[in-house]
C-alpha positions as a printed Julia matrix, in Angstrom:
137×3 Matrix{Float64}:
 147.21  52.12  131.46
 150.84  52.04  131.32
 152.59  50.17  128.97
 155.77  47.94  130.17
 156.52  45.79  127.41
 156.13  45.35  123.83
 153.02  42.26  124.65
 151.13  45.05  126.44
 150.34  46.95  123.12
 147.5   46.73  121.44
 147.07  47.56  117.45
 144.28  50.26  117.38
 145.26  51.64  121.2
 144.23  55.27  121.76
 147.14  56.95  124.11
 145.61  58.82  127.0
 145.27  62.42  125.56
 148.07  64.9   126.95
 147.31  68.37  127.41
 150.54  70.44  126.99
 151.45  73.32  129.08
 151.43  76.33  126.34
 151.38  78.92  128.42
 153.64  82.4   127.73
 155.61  81.53  130.9
 156.48  78.04  129.87
 157.22  78.26  126.01
 159.3   81.71  127.01
 161.42  79.45  129.83
 162.12  76.7   126.67
 162.53  79.38  124.22
 165.64  80.69  126.74
 167.06  77.47  127.4
 166.85  76.49  123.52
 169.01  79.76  122.79
 165.74  80.61  121.19
 164.64  84.25  122.66
 163.15  85.58  120.16
 160.04  87.71  120.17
 157.94  85.26  117.74
 158.15  82.83  120.43
 157.78  85.06  123.79
 155.64  88.01  122.75
 152.73  88.13  121.22
 152.52  91.88  120.22
 155.79  91.56  118.86
 155.01  88.22  117.11
 151.77  90.05  115.23
 154.2   92.87  113.93
 155.35  90.04  112.05
 152.76  88.92  110.64
 151.9   86.06  113.05
 148.38  84.99  114.97
 150.54  85.48  118.23
 153.74  84.17  119.91
 154.31  80.6   118.45
 155.41  77.28  120.22
 158.49  76.56  118.69
 158.43  73.18  116.47
 160.72  71.35  118.33
 159.18  72.16  121.55
 155.82  70.99  119.99
 157.69  67.39  119.06
 159.09  67.41  122.43
 155.27  67.71  123.24
 154.62  64.45  121.39
 157.67  62.77  122.97
 156.37  63.35  126.77
 152.73  61.95  125.73
 154.59  59.0   124.39
 156.41  58.3   127.33
 153.79  59.43  129.9
 151.88  56.09  127.89
 155.01  54.1   127.98
 157.74  55.03  130.35
 160.58  52.98  129.01
 160.17  53.3   125.63
 162.99  54.4   123.1
 161.74  56.3   120.55
 163.57  56.58  117.62
 161.82  58.25  115.53
 159.28  61.23  115.32
 158.15  62.85  111.67
 155.8   65.72  112.03
 153.75  67.95  109.36
 152.93  71.51  110.64
 149.53  72.46  109.28
 149.4   75.76  110.76
 151.07  77.68  113.61
 150.97  76.2   117.37
 150.2   79.45  119.03
 151.12  80.15  122.38
 148.06  80.18  125.49
 145.93  78.42  123.23
 144.55  75.08  124.8
 145.71  72.33  122.65
 145.45  68.47  123.05
 147.46  66.1   121.55
 146.29  62.41  121.03
 147.6   58.95  119.7
 146.8   55.73  118.23
 149.0   52.32  117.85
 148.97  52.08  114.09
 151.34  49.11  113.79
 153.24  46.44  116.56
 156.11  44.32  115.29
 156.52  41.62  118.18
 159.57  40.5   116.6
 161.33  43.88  116.58
 160.0   45.08  119.64
 158.55  48.2   117.9
 155.18  50.19  117.62
 154.51  52.86  115.02
 152.17  55.53  116.57
 150.14  58.36  114.64
 149.86  61.58  116.5
 147.94  64.56  116.51
 147.69  68.13  118.09
 144.58  70.09  117.98
 143.77  73.23  119.32
 140.76  74.55  121.14
 138.46  74.67  117.82
 139.56  71.14  117.36
 141.59  72.49  114.34
 144.56  70.01  113.48
 147.8   72.09  113.83
 149.99  69.14  113.91
 150.21  65.41  113.08
 153.08  62.91  112.81
 154.25  59.7   113.34
 156.54  58.29  116.05
 158.24  55.27  115.72
 159.28  53.3   119.67
 161.09  50.22  120.79
 159.88  48.97  123.97
 161.28  45.84  125.78
 160.52  42.7   125.42
């Protein structure tokens, strides 16, 4: 269900799961566009030489995926805050799922709070956080 207004939101609602594109080609495009064309984001072997498990999805790209998930659920939402905790690397070319649950609804302010989780193919939490979004009345 697409959310149009704050009155459409229910406390405890699960957002539709979102599977972001974390392929090397997509991450490389993002890294180049962001001015972060560094091997740790664009080359698995070079990243491993730095002691990393492989090329990494930049943190700001992960936050962008969280925002994309919210906008798929509520296209007119204005995200006012995203607070994230990076528990472990988000490695390029792994399969990830982003899930979210509404943990607060303030109809008077027109805001919702959403807890977000990024898990990998082994169901390990890599990133979690909280977002606040303002929705139309």
